Each structure stands twice: as C-alpha cells, then as structure tokens.
C-alpha positions in Angstrom: 88.8 61.6 99.8 88.8 59.1 102.7 85.5 57.4 103.3 84.5 55.6 106.5 81.2 54.0 107.4 79.8 53.8 110.9 76.5 52.6 112.5 75.1 52.9 116.0 76.6 55.4 118.4 77.9 52.8 120.9 81.5 51.9 121.8 82.1 48.5 120.2 85.2 46.4 119.5 83.7 44.5 116.5 81.2 46.6 114.5 83.6 49.3 113.4 85.7 46.5 111.8 82.8 45.4 109.7 81.2 47.1 106.7 77.9 48.8 107.3 74.7 46.9 106.5 73.0 47.9 103.3 69.9 49.9 104.0 71.1 51.1 107.4 72.0 54.7 108.2 75.8 55.0 107.9 78.2 57.8 108.6 80.7 58.7 105.9 83.6 61.1 106.5 85.2 62.6 103.4 88.6 64.4 103.9 89.6 66.8 101.1 91.4 69.9 100.3 90.9 72.5 97.5 93.2 74.0 94.9 90.9 77.0 94.4 89.3 79.0 97.2 85.5 78.7 97.7 84.0 82.1 98.4 80.9 82.8 100.6 77.8 81.7 98.8 79.6 78.9 97.0 78.3 75.4 96.7 79.7 72.0 97.8 78.0 69.2 95.8 78.4 65.5 96.9 76.7 62.7 94.9 76.9 58.9 94.3 77.7 58.0 90.7 78.0 54.5 89.1 81.2 52.9 88.0 81.7 52.1 84.4 78.1 53.2 83.6 76.5 50.3 85.5 73.2 51.3 87.2 73.4 51.5 91.0 71.2 52.1 94.0 72.8 55.2 95.5 73.6 55.8 99.2 70.4 57.7 100.0 71.1 60.9 102.0 69.7 61.2 105.6 68.5 64.7 106.3 65.2 64.1 108.2 66.9 63.7 111.5 68.7 66.8 112.8 71.4 64.6 114.4 72.2 63.3 110.9 72.5 66.5 109.0 75.8 67.0 107.2 78.6 69.0 108.9 81.7 70.6 107.5 84.8 71.3 109.5 88.5 72.3 109.1 91.1 70.0 110.5 93.8 71.4 112.7 97.5 71.4 112.0 97.9 67.8 113.1 95.8 66.8 110.0 94.5 63.3 109.3 94.6 60.9 112.3 95.5 57.9 110.1 92.0 56.4 110.1 88.8 56.5 112.1 88.9 55.8 115.8 88.0 52.3 116.9 84.6 53.2 118.3 81.8 54.9 116.5 80.3 57.3 118.9 79.9 61.0 118.0 83.2 62.0 119.3 85.2 59.9 116.8 86.7 61.5 113.8 89.2 61.0 111.0 90.9 64.3 111.9 91.2 66.7 114.9 88.9 69.7 114.4 90.0 73.3 114.4 86.7 74.9 113.6 83.4 74.3 111.7 82.4 75.8 108.3 78.8 77.1 108.2 76.4 75.3 105.9 73.5 77.7 105.3 71.3 75.6 103.0 70.9 71.9 102.0 69.1 70.7 98.9 68.5 67.1 97.9 69.5 66.0 94.4 67.4 63.4 92.5 68.4 61.1 89.7 66.2 60.1 86.7 64.5 57.3 88.7 63.5 59.8 91.4 65.9 58.6 94.0 67.9 61.2 96.0 71.5 60.5 95.2 73.3 63.5 96.7 73.3 66.9 98.3 73.9 70.5 97.2 75.2 72.5 100.2 75.5 76.2 100.3 78.4 77.5 102.4 78.2 81.0 103.6 79.1 83.5 106.3 79.0 87.3 106.9 82.7 87.8 106.4 84.8 88.4 103.2 87.4 85.7 103.6 87.0 82.3 101.7 84.7 79.6 103.1 87.3 76.9 101.9 90.8 78.0 101.5 93.9 76.5 99.8 96.1 74.5 102.2 93.9 73.2 105.0 92.3 69.7 105.1 88.5 69.7 105.5 86.2 67.0 106.8 82.7 66.5 105.5 80.5 64.3 107.8 77.7 62.8 105.8 74.9 60.4 106.7 73.2 58.2 104.1 71.5 54.7 103.9 74.3 52.5 102.7 73.9 50.5 99.4 75.1 47.0 98.5 76.2 48.4 95.2 79.6 50.0 94.8 79.3 53.6 93.7 81.9 56.2 93.6 81.8 59.5 95.5 81.7 62.6 93.4 82.7 65.9 95.1 82.7 69.3 93.5 82.6 73.0 94.5 80.7 75.4 92.3 80.3 79.2 92.1 77.2 79.3 89.8 79.2 79.0 86.6 78.9 76.0 84.2 82.2 74.4 85.3 83.2 73.3 88.8 85.9 75.2 90.6 87.2 72.0 92.3 86.5 68.3 91.6 87.7 64.8 92.4 86.4 63.6 89.0 84.3 60.9 90.9 87.4 58.8 91.4 86.9 57.9 95.0 85.3 54.5 95.7 82.6 54.3 98.4 83.3 51.9 101.3 81.8 48.5 100.7 78.5 47.7 102.4 77.2 44.2 103.0 73.8 42.5 103.2 72.3 42.0 106.6 72.1 38.3 107.3 69.9 36.5 109.8 71.9 34.4 112.3 70.4 32.0 114.9 72.6 30.3 117.5 70.8 27.7 119.5 72.4 25.4 122.1 71.1 21.8 122.2 69.9 22.2 125.8 68.1 25.0 127.6 71.1 25.6 130.0 74.6 26.1 128.7 77.0 25.2 131.5 80.4 26.6 132.5 83.7 25.3 131.0 81.9 22.4 129.3 81.5 20.8 125.9 78.2 21.8 124.3 76.7 21.4 120.8 75.2 24.4 118.9 72.9 24.6 116.0 73.8 27.7 113.9 71.3 28.7 111.2 72.2 31.4 108.6 70.0 33.1 106.0 71.2 35.5 103.4 70.1 39.1 103.3 68.3 41.1 100.6 70.2 41.2 97.3 73.2 39.5 98.8 76.0 38.4 96.5 77.4 34.9 96.2 78.5 32.9 99.3 81.3 30.3 99.2 82.5 30.4 102.8 81.1 31.3 106.2 83.3 32.6 109.0 81.9 32.2 112.5 83.3 34.8 115.0 82.7 33.3 118.4 82.7 35.2 121.7 85.9 35.4 123.7 86.6 32.3 125.8 84.9 29.8 123.6 87.0 27.0 122.0 86.1 24.9 119.0 86.2 21.1 119.2 86.5 18.8 116.2 85.8 15.1 116.7 86.2 15.5 120.4 89.6 17.3 120.2 90.3 21.0 120.7 91.1 23.1 117.7 93.7 25.6 118.9 94.6 26.6 122.5 92.3 25.8 125.4 93.1 29.2 127.0 90.2 30.8 125.1 92.1 34.0 124.5 90.6 36.4 121.9 87.7 35.7 119.6 88.2 32.4 117.7 87.2 32.4 114.0 85.8 29.2 112.5 85.7 28.8 108.7 82.8 26.8 107.4 82.3 25.8 103.8 79.0 27.0 102.4 78.2 23.4 101.5 78.5 22.2 105.1 75.3 21.5 106.9 71.7 21.3 105.7 69.7 23.7 103.6 70.4 26.7 101.4 71.6 30.0 102.7 69.4 31.8 100.2 66.3 29.9 101.1 63.7 31.1 103.6 64.8 28.5 106.1 68.5 29.3 105.5 71.3 26.8 106.1 72.0 25.1 109.4 75.1 23.4 110.7 76.4 22.2 114.1 79.5 23.1 116.1 80.9 21.5 119.2 82.5 24.1 121.5 83.9 24.4 125.0 82.2 27.2 126.9 84.2 29.7 129.0 84.1 29.6 132.8 81.7 32.5 132.9 79.5 34.5 130.5 81.7 36.7 128.4 81.3 40.5 128.7 80.4 40.5 125.0 78.5 37.3 124.2 77.5 38.1 120.6 78.1 35.7 117.8 79.0 37.0 114.3 78.8 35.1 110.9 80.5 36.6 107.9 79.8 35.5 104.3 82.6 35.8 101.7 83.2 35.1 98.0 86.3 33.2 96.8 88.2 36.5 96.6 87.3 37.1 100.3 84.9 39.9 99.4 82.4 40.2 102.2 78.9 40.0 100.8 77.1 39.9 104.1 77.3 39.4 107.8 74.9 38.9 110.7 74.9 39.0 114.4 73.2 36.9 117.2 73.0 38.2 120.8 74.3 35.0 122.1 73.5 33.2 125.4 74.5 33.1 129.0 76.7 30.5 130.5 74.9 29.1 133.5 76.5 26.8 136.0 75.2 23.3 136.9 72.8 23.8 139.7 74.2 21.9 142.7 72.6 21.6 146.1 75.4 21.3 148.7 74.5 20.3 152.2 76.9 20.2 155.2 77.0 22.0 158.5 79.2 25.2 158.4 80.9 24.4 161.7 84.5 23.9 162.7 86.3 20.5 163.0 83.3 18.6 161.7 83.9 15.0 160.6 80.8 13.7 158.8 79.1 13.9 155.4 78.5 16.3 152.6 75.7 15.8 150.1 75.9 17.1 146.5 72.6 16.8 144.5 72.3 17.8 140.9 70.3 17.1 137.8 71.9 16.4 134.4 70.2 16.3 131.0 70.5 12.8 129.5 71.9 14.2 126.3 75.1 15.2 128.1 75.9 11.5 128.6 77.6 12.1 131.9 79.6 9.2 133.3 81.7 10.7 136.1 81.5 13.6 138.5 84.7 15.3 139.7 84.0 17.0 143.0 86.6 19.5 144.2 86.2 20.8 147.8 87.4 24.2 149.1 91.1 24.3 149.8 90.7 24.2 153.6 88.5 21.1 153.6 89.3 17.4 153.3 87.0 15.4 151.1 87.3 11.6 150.8 85.3 8.7 149.4 83.0 6.6 151.6 84.7 3.6 153.1 83.7 0.0 153.8 82.0 0.7 157.1 78.4 -0.7 157.4 77.0 2.8 157.8 78.9 4.3 154.8 76.8 4.9 151.7 77.8 2.9 148.6 79.7 4.8 146.0 82.1 3.9 143.1 84.6 6.6 144.0 88.4 7.3 144.0 90.7 10.2 144.6 91.6 12.2 141.5 94.4 14.8 140.9 94.6 15.0 137.1 98.4 14.8 137.3 98.4 12.8 134.1 96.3 15.4 132.3 93.3 13.1 131.6 91.0 16.1 131.7 92.4 18.8 129.4 92.3 22.5 130.2 91.9 22.3 134.0 95.4 21.6 135.2 96.1 19.8 138.5 93.0 19.3 140.7 93.9 19.0 144.4 91.3 18.0 147.0 89.2 16.2 144.3 87.4 12.8 144.1 86.0 11.1 141.0 82.6 9.6 141.5 81.1 7.2 138.9 77.5 8.2 137.9 76.6 4.9 136.3 74.9 3.4 139.3 73.0 6.2 141.1 71.0 8.2 138.6 67.2 8.4 138.9 65.4 9.2 135.6 63.0 12.1 135.5 61.8 13.1 132.1 64.8 14.0 129.9 67.1 14.3 133.0 68.9 12.2 135.5 68.9 13.1 139.2 72.0 12.3 141.3 72.8 12.6 145.0 76.5 12.1 145.9 77.4 11.6 149.5 81.0 12.0 150.5 83.1 12.1 153.7 84.0 15.6 154.8 86.3 17.2 157.4 86.0 20.9 157.9 88.8 23.2 159.2 88.6 25.1 162.4 88.9 28.4 160.5 88.0 28.9 156.9 90.7 30.8 155.0 90.2 29.6 151.4 86.5 30.3 150.9 83.5 28.0 150.6 83.5 27.6 146.8 83.0 24.0 145.4 83.6 22.8 141.9 81.6 20.0 140.2 82.6 18.8 136.8 80.6 16.2 134.9 82.7 14.1 132.4 81.6 11.9 129.5 83.2 8.5 128.8 86.1 10.3 127.0 86.8 12.5 130.1 85.6 15.6 128.4 83.7 18.1 130.6 80.1 18.2 129.5 78.5 20.0 132.5 80.0 22.0 135.3 79.3 24.2 138.3 82.4 26.3 139.3 82.7 28.2 142.5 79.4 27.0 143.9 78.6 28.3 147.4 77.0 26.1 149.9 75.2 25.8 152.1 75.5 29.6 152.9 76.8 32.7 151.2 80.3 32.1 152.5 80.1 34.7 155.2 78.6 32.4 157.8 80.8 30.1 159.9 79.4 29.0 163.2 82.6 28.9 165.1 81.0 28.0 168.4 79.4 24.8 167.2 81.3 21.6 167.9 79.0 18.7 167.1 79.6 15.1 166.0 77.8 13.8 162.9 74.4 12.5 163.8 73.5 8.8 163.2 70.3 7.0 162.2 69.2 3.6 163.5 66.1 1.5 162.9 64.5 -0.8 165.5 64.1 -3.4 162.8 65.0 -3.6 159.1 62.6 -1.2 157.3 60.2 -2.5 154.7 58.6 -0.6 151.9 55.0 0.4 152.6 55.3 -0.4 156.3 55.8 1.5 159.5 59.2 1.4 161.2 60.7 3.2 164.2 63.9 5.3 163.7 66.2 6.8 166.3 68.4 9.8 165.5 71.4 10.3 167.9 73.6 13.3 168.1 76.5 14.3 170.3 77.2 17.9 171.3 80.9 18.0 172.2 80.4 21.4 173.7 77.4 23.5 174.6 75.6 24.9 171.6 74.5 28.6 171.9 71.3 30.3 170.8 69.3 27.4 169.4 65.5 27.8 169.4 64.4 24.6 167.7 65.5 21.3 166.2 64.2 20.2 162.8 64.2 16.5 161.6 63.6 16.3 157.9 62.7 13.1 156.0 63.6 12.2 152.5 61.1 12.6 149.7 58.3 9.9 149.8 59.1 9.1 153.4 56.7 10.5 156.1 56.4 10.3 159.8 53.5 8.4 161.3 52.8 10.7 164.2 50.4 10.3 166.0 49.1 7.1 164.4 51.9 4.9 165.6 53.1 7.0 168.5 54.6 10.3 169.3 58.1 11.7 168.9 60.2 10.9 172.0 63.2 12.8 173.3 65.0 10.0 175.2 67.5 12.1 177.1 65.7 13.9 179.9 68.4 16.6 180.0 67.5 17.9 176.6 65.6 21.2 177.2 62.4 20.6 175.3 59.8 23.4 175.7 57.6 21.4 178.1 55.9 24.6 179.3 54.2 24.8 175.9 51.0 23.0 175.1 52.8 21.3 172.2 56.6 21.2 172.0 56.6 18.9 169.0 55.2 20.3 165.7 54.4 17.5 163.2 51.5 18.7 161.0 53.7 18.4 157.9 54.5 14.7 157.3 57.9 15.4 155.8 59.4 16.9 159.0 59.0 17.3 162.7 60.1 20.3 164.7 61.2 20.2 168.4 60.8 23.5 170.3 63.5 24.4 172.8 62.6 25.8 176.2 63.2 29.6 176.6 66.4 30.2 178.6 66.1 31.8 182.0 68.7 34.5 180.9 71.1 35.2 178.1 73.9 33.6 180.2 72.3 30.2 179.9 71.1 30.5 176.3 72.6 27.2 175.1 72.0 23.5 174.6 74.1 21.6 177.1 76.8 19.3 175.8 75.9 15.6 175.8 74.4 12.8 173.7 70.8 13.0 172.7 68.4 10.6 171.0 65.1 11.3 169.2 62.8 8.5 168.4 59.9 8.7 165.9 57.7 6.3 163.8 58.2 6.6 160.1 56.3 5.2 157.1 58.7 3.8 154.6 57.7 4.3 151.0 57.2 1.4 148.6 59.5 3.0 146.1 62.8 4.7 147.1 63.5 8.3 146.1 66.6 9.7 144.4 67.8 11.3 147.7 67.5 9.0 150.7 69.4 11.0 153.4 67.7 12.5 156.5 68.6 15.9 158.0 69.1 17.0 161.5 69.0 20.8 161.7 69.5 23.4 164.5 67.3 26.5 164.1 67.7 30.2 165.1 63.9 30.5 165.6 60.9 28.3 166.1 59.5 28.6 162.5 62.2 26.6 160.6 60.8 24.1 158.1 63.5 23.8 155.4 67.1 22.4 156.0 68.4 24.4 153.0 67.5 27.8 154.4 70.9 28.4 155.9 71.8 31.8 154.5 70.8 34.6 156.8 71.3 37.1 154.0 68.3 35.4 152.3 66.2 35.3 155.5 67.4 31.8 156.5 66.9 30.4 160.0 69.0 27.2 159.9 72.2 27.5 161.9 73.6 24.1 160.9 72.1 21.2 159.0 73.6 17.7 159.2 72.9 15.2 156.4 72.5 11.6 157.8 73.0 8.8 155.3 70.2 6.3 155.2 72.1 3.1 154.4 70.1 0.2 155.9 68.7 -1.8 153.0 64.9 -1.6 152.7 63.0 -4.8 152.3 60.7 -4.8 149.2 57.1 -3.9 149.8 54.4 -6.6 150.0 52.6 -7.0 146.7 48.8 -6.9 146.7 46.6 -8.3 143.9 43.8 -6.0 145.2 42.7 -4.1 148.2 40.1 -5.2 150.7 38.9 -8.8 151.3 40.6 -10.1 148.1 44.2 -9.4 149.3 46.9 -12.0 148.9 48.0 -14.1 151.8 50.8 -11.7 152.6 48.4 -8.9 153.2 46.8 -8.0 156.5 43.3 -9.3 156.9 40.2 -7.7 158.3 39.8 -4.6 156.0 36.4 -3.9 154.5 36.3 -3.1 150.8 37.5 0.4 149.9 34.9 3.1 149.4 35.2 6.0 147.0 35.6 8.4 149.9 38.5 6.4 151.3 40.2 6.4 147.9 39.8 10.1 147.6 41.2 10.7 151.0 44.2 8.5 150.3 45.0 10.4 147.1 44.7 13.8 148.8 46.9 12.6 151.7 49.6 11.3 149.2 49.6 14.7 147.4 50.0 16.5 150.7 53.0 14.3 151.7 54.8 15.2 148.5 55.2 18.9 149.5 58.3 19.8 151.5 56.5 22.8 153.0 52.8 23.0 153.4 50.6 25.4 151.5 49.1 28.2 153.5 45.7 26.4 153.6 47.4 23.3 155.1 49.1 25.5 157.7 45.8 26.7 158.9 44.4 23.2 159.3 43.7 22.1 162.8 46.4 19.6 163.9 43.9 17.2 165.4 41.8 17.1 162.2 45.0 16.5 160.1 46.1 13.7 162.4 42.7 12.0 162.2 42.8 12.2 158.4 46.3 10.7 158.2 45.3 8.1 160.8 42.5 6.9 158.6 44.5 7.0 155.3 47.5 5.2 156.9 45.3 2.6 158.4 43.5 1.9 155.1 46.6 1.8 153.1 49.0 -0.2 155.2 47.3 -1.9 158.2 44.2 -4.0 158.7 41.4 -1.8 160.0 37.7 -1.0 159.9 36.8 1.2 157.0 34.5 3.1 159.3 37.6 4.6 160.9 38.4 6.6 157.8 37.1 10.2 158.2 
C-alpha cells in the first residue's frame, strides 16, 4: 500500500511537501492489488492498528461529508504514477483511473474505547464478474482526521468466512502527521519597506500533544535574504525560499508554554510583495523527525511613501522636491535618490538662492551598497542635518536640481533608498511615480523655474512682502488659473496688509469678475485667468510676470519651507499635488520654489498686552478671553491645506475681518476693540 496525506483542495507549492496536521481532515490513497478475486457482495475492511501493541489514537474516518466518502477505483495500464501530484486538488491521484468500483454500503468500526478506527465497505454490482480481480492495481481514496500517533494501516478483503481472503498483515505504516503550531511573524515597524533591512519578531508555540523540539527551521517567502551581524547569509539574489535553522534554545521563552518562544531575525525584504508571502516554521527532533509545523500569512512589502514635486514639462531646469517620513528606529543617515534615465539630477550648488544640502554624486561603482549594482543618475544626500522630529518619525524634504528631457522615453519612476551608517538599505521606495501617473507630459509648456524674493529679510512672527517671478519662454495653452501655495505655518496676510498684485499689466487676469483673486484660505491664493475670446487665443502670452503678496512668517519654521507656483486647468484648484488627471487632478504643472533667505528669529515677549518687553510694539490693550479664543481658532484654520466645507461657505468679508483682528492682536500694536 502507498499512503499519501493531503489537506485543503487548493493548488499549493508548499503544503503537499509537509505532513498533514493532526486533527485535520486528511486524504489517504492506498494502492493495492489482490491475489484472490473479490466477488460481488464481498467486503473491503480498512482499519488503523497500533505498532508493537502501543495504544494509539486512530485516524478517525470522515463519512459525514459526501465529498469525503471513500472511493475505490481501478488504475489503468500505466499503473502507479510514482507518487502523488504536487498539488492537492481533487484531480490529483497516485494513479491514472480506468474505472470506479461500486461501494454499496459503508459501516464504521469502533474500538474498545468507542473511537471509530476503520471502515467496512461492501463492494457490489449486478454482474457476475469479480469486483476486484487478480492483476490490476486498485486505488482506495480514504478521508480521516490525522493522528499524531504512528499507526499502521490494515487492509483485508472478506467473504463472510472467519478468515480474510486477502490481507496486508497490517504491515504498512501510516504517513506521519505533525502537531499544528502557532506562528506569529511581526515586523518591528508598521510598514515593511521594499528591498530594505528590517527586524522581525517570530513567536512560536507548540501544538497539542507535540513531541520534543530541538531545532526550528524557518521557511521564508521567496525573495527574502537573512542577515547576520549586518552581513548577508547566502546570495542577495533572493532566489527560492531560504530556510533558516534556529536552535530551540535561541530567543526568549518556552515553545511549550502558553506564550511560546520568541526570537528575532534581520532580513532583507524583496523589491515587491511575493506572490506567496506565507512564513512556515518547522519543528524537528535530533533525528530530523518533524514533530510540528505552523504557518503565518505574512505581510505586505510597502514602499517608502515619497512625495515628488516637479513640473512634468520639457527642457525644465529647476528644482525637484522629495519629501518623506522615516521611523526613527530605522536610523537612516543617507538618502540615495535615483532619477528616471532621461532626467539629469544634481546637487544644489553654492549660489545664494540654492538650498543648503550635504550632497554628492553617487554611482556605487565600488559596491558600497550591496545588492543594487551600479546606480546611474544618483545622488547621495546626508540626512543628519535636515530631519524634523514628529513623534517616532523624522520628516525630511530634499531639494535637488533637475533637468527634464524634451521627450520622456525611460518613464517617470524614481528610486529613493535610505541607508544606515553601514550603508545598508533600511527603507526604500522603488519605481515611485511623481508627480503624475506617468502618462502626462505637458509637451507645450516651456517655462523657466520661478523665483522668490522678499522686500526685506523676513522675521519670524512678522509680516513681510514676497514677490514671485516666472518667465514663460513661449505661450502656455489652456490655463484657467494660477495657484500660489505657501509652506505649512506660513500664511498670507490678505487683505490686512494689502492685496495680491499682478505687476505685469499684460498678464490676463479675469478683471471682468467681481473678484479675480481668491484668498479665503490663508495657505494659498488663486489668480483667475480671463476667459479667452476664442479657442485660437486660449493661452497665456509669453513673457515675465511678477506676483506680489503680503505674507505672515511663522515664529517656528516647518519641515518643508518651499513655495509652489502652479498652473491649473480649471478655476477650482487648491492643491499643488493634484496633478494626475486620472485621479481627477486639475494641476497642469506645479513648480517648487526654494525658500532660502534666512529668517530672523521672532521677537520674544514676556507677556502680551501692556506688560510686553521693550522689543514689542506698544499700544495694545490687555487680551480678552474672546480675543484669545479667536486667535486659537484662526491658528487652527491656518493649519489646514484645504478648508473644510463649512469654511468654504464662510463669507469672504467676514473671514477677512476675523483674520484682521487676530493678526493685529498677535503681531501688531492695535486697539483690542478691533477684534471681532
């Protein structure tokens, strides 16, 4: 007899290679032949019997489910296939079937303890020829709940007389079953990045009645690579499923205790989530007898979220901004930024308007970073000077010089790899699209990078006037609005300190409208474009244009200080990142503008009102509770990039009056009675 166990009816590359779990329904196939024919009305008796007289828990027959009733078939001339097929769906078999033998009745057999330990099956048909004949090989498919004990299979045929007509003398051993273990695989951080070193906590608990455990073998998903003391174990190609052997004494706890035993592994993740992301842990004895195994569903590999901002236009020479957040536990020290193949990316220079950055070109020709090969079109940016703490994370904004091609041929995918001090990748985003889906390239836009200038050196907590200048090298088609977006914590001071001014009279603002500048959100101002007389003149004329507006500089600088100048396809734009038309975006091109002029520190006040220090403005009456409340509400409103629906419905005049009062109270000498 040949015995094979199976479990679920799903194609699977791993489970058929493992013994069935004890207590689970398992499929056994017994192949046999007979030396004496079995006539119609004969019996086929299959039972589990102990070895050497040792009591056992038998493999309990499954007959309640029609899909698991036993079946008997004759194999064809090709005979045994050499073993079960790799998968365990219902079409697999240990032989090719010629025809089925009718089982007319099934009776459960019970042992002295009252457990069913086998079946008595009547084979019958209406013809006179034998049910089982000498010569052919037969296959009995039999379902039972597997046992962790090791019984033998007994198979006999009977004709109602005291002695069997055929028997195997209970000499065939049942396939080994194993205890079902509990396995937990928990990454140290919520997000597990691509192609990066991460730490895992693996907790293992033994199953019911499991035998001894001296070694644990961890079967990782394809693409993972084990690291030991910061060095890879084996090839970095990640081919196949790596197996890690772990001594049962390694880690903390007891595998047989309720909490189980936990240990940690350092692994390199694959570039993407594997098709089969399950983790398996196998427990073995010194003789490599498998006493149990367990499976964990695994986790997804999620790229580092990176916000990439640059205008998708040809022959642009300007700036690209890459903003990302890294958990502190990753201990990131450097960021390798790789641009698409058609682009040219370089570090900021020494010009006064260039943002500061510790940056250098990087090609990995010396193999400092293992497993990634040569990295063309890449720069290495130090992260030691720019991170802004936020809880357990650090926020970074990297500004680099960028030149775009006239035509994109190599795609718009960017790679960002975060390295630790040992140049190991600890976080990564591979193939990140930005700022659009990759299908949008505004080939008719030829625009120089905008610039930002201040009338005077800005000071924290004070009003200053900024001018944004942009040059359209050619006419720009089908633009309906211009959006100027301020960094977080900055806010415009319209109309308190004046209005937005378009300094070039040839810029086609929508003067026919009652209000061509929309400024009710303090984080941005929108300039509406005049409706063209016809589709033949639907463009912004080439030329240099300046836009001047008052801005309140925050006392504390944000992580991202750049401004944005955006061209919109409609007059409702409010977010410079909404550039993907496939997602309902209305930004045609958004230009980051570095904000590099040093900001003077804010004046310090010992208190507000008449007790202010000498450096404060005089003349304010003491603050009232209402003024404090208004100031707090105004500050909360300024923090939002886009206003809530309620704010959108607020009358622009009322909003301006509220901000006028709050701004006057907070930053300028005023009469408290002005606060509304």
